C-alpha positions in Angstrom: 59.7 44.5 113.9 60.6 47.3 111.5 63.7 49.3 112.6 65.0 52.8 112.0 68.7 53.1 111.7 68.7 55.5 114.8 66.5 52.9 116.8 69.2 50.0 115.8 72.0 52.1 116.9 70.4 52.9 120.1 69.8 49.1 120.8 73.4 48.3 119.6 74.8 50.8 122.0 72.5 49.6 124.9 73.7 45.9 124.1 77.3 46.8 124.3 76.9 48.9 127.4 75.4 46.0 129.1 78.4 43.8 127.9 77.1 41.9 124.9 77.9 42.0 121.2 74.6 42.5 119.3 73.6 41.3 115.7 70.7 41.3 113.5 68.9 38.0 112.2 66.5 38.1 109.4 63.2 36.8 110.4 62.4 36.0 106.7 65.6 33.9 105.5 67.6 33.6 108.7 70.7 35.5 107.4 72.8 36.8 110.4 74.9 40.0 110.0 76.5 42.5 112.4 76.5 45.8 110.4 73.4 47.8 111.5 70.9 48.4 108.6 67.3 48.3 108.0 66.9 45.6 105.5 68.6 42.1 105.1 71.5 42.1 102.9 70.6 38.8 101.5 66.9 39.1 100.9 66.0 42.8 101.3 63.3 41.7 104.2 62.9 44.3 106.9 61.8 41.8 109.3 64.9 41.7 111.8 65.4 40.9 115.1 68.5 42.0 117.4 70.2 39.0 119.0 73.0 38.8 121.2 76.3 37.0 120.6 78.1 34.7 123.0 81.1 37.0 122.2 83.2 34.3 121.1 84.7 33.7 117.7 87.8 33.1 115.7 90.2 35.1 113.4 89.2 34.8 109.9 91.6 37.4 108.5 94.0 40.0 109.9 96.8 42.5 109.4 99.0 44.4 111.8 100.6 47.8 111.7 103.0 49.5 113.8 102.5 53.0 114.7 105.5 55.9 114.6 105.9 55.6 118.5 106.4 51.8 118.1 103.0 50.5 119.1 101.4 47.3 117.4 97.9 46.9 116.4 96.1 44.1 115.1 93.0 44.7 112.8 90.8 41.6 112.1 87.8 39.9 110.6 86.4 37.9 113.3 83.8 35.0 112.6 81.7 34.8 115.5 80.2 31.4 116.7 76.8 32.5 115.6 78.1 32.6 112.0 78.4 36.4 111.1 81.6 38.3 110.8 82.7 41.7 112.4 85.9 43.8 112.1 87.8 44.9 115.1 91.0 45.4 117.0 92.4 42.2 118.7 94.6 42.4 121.5 97.2 39.7 122.1 99.0 37.1 119.6 96.9 36.0 116.9 96.9 34.0 113.8 94.3 32.5 111.6 91.8 30.6 113.3 93.0 32.1 116.8 90.1 32.0 119.3 89.2 35.6 120.4 86.5 37.1 123.1 84.8 40.4 122.8 85.4 42.9 125.5 83.8 46.3 125.6 85.9 49.6 126.2 84.3 53.1 126.5 85.8 55.4 123.6 84.9 59.1 123.7 81.1 59.0 124.0 80.5 55.4 123.1 81.2 51.9 123.6 83.3 49.6 121.0 83.9 46.1 120.9 87.6 44.9 121.4 88.5 41.3 120.8 91.1 39.7 123.0 93.2 36.7 122.0 92.7 33.3 124.1 95.8 31.9 122.7 97.1 32.9 126.2 100.2 34.8 125.1 100.2 38.6 125.0 
């Protein structure tokens, strides 16, 4: 199916509202990626299918920062079980290769994925 950027964004929003992390898979080369775009970044094909991730992955890389009011935040690159990577906030104790799971939160007018550490410690 040939997508427009707007139709992809609508499908991504619908998927996250239903509690699933969407990703795209190229029908030509099989490359999987998260960021919505109308052509495959690997081969340039426009034959793309939206898939739904298990929501499970592991921390590939991360950084943390503290706000002026003392709150800590972790921002990470998460490698999903399906092989694509996505950026996002992580709640809980993390390290490299820490298992995480996606949850979805309403922020403003949209829904965003937040990753929760499965290490068991907050």
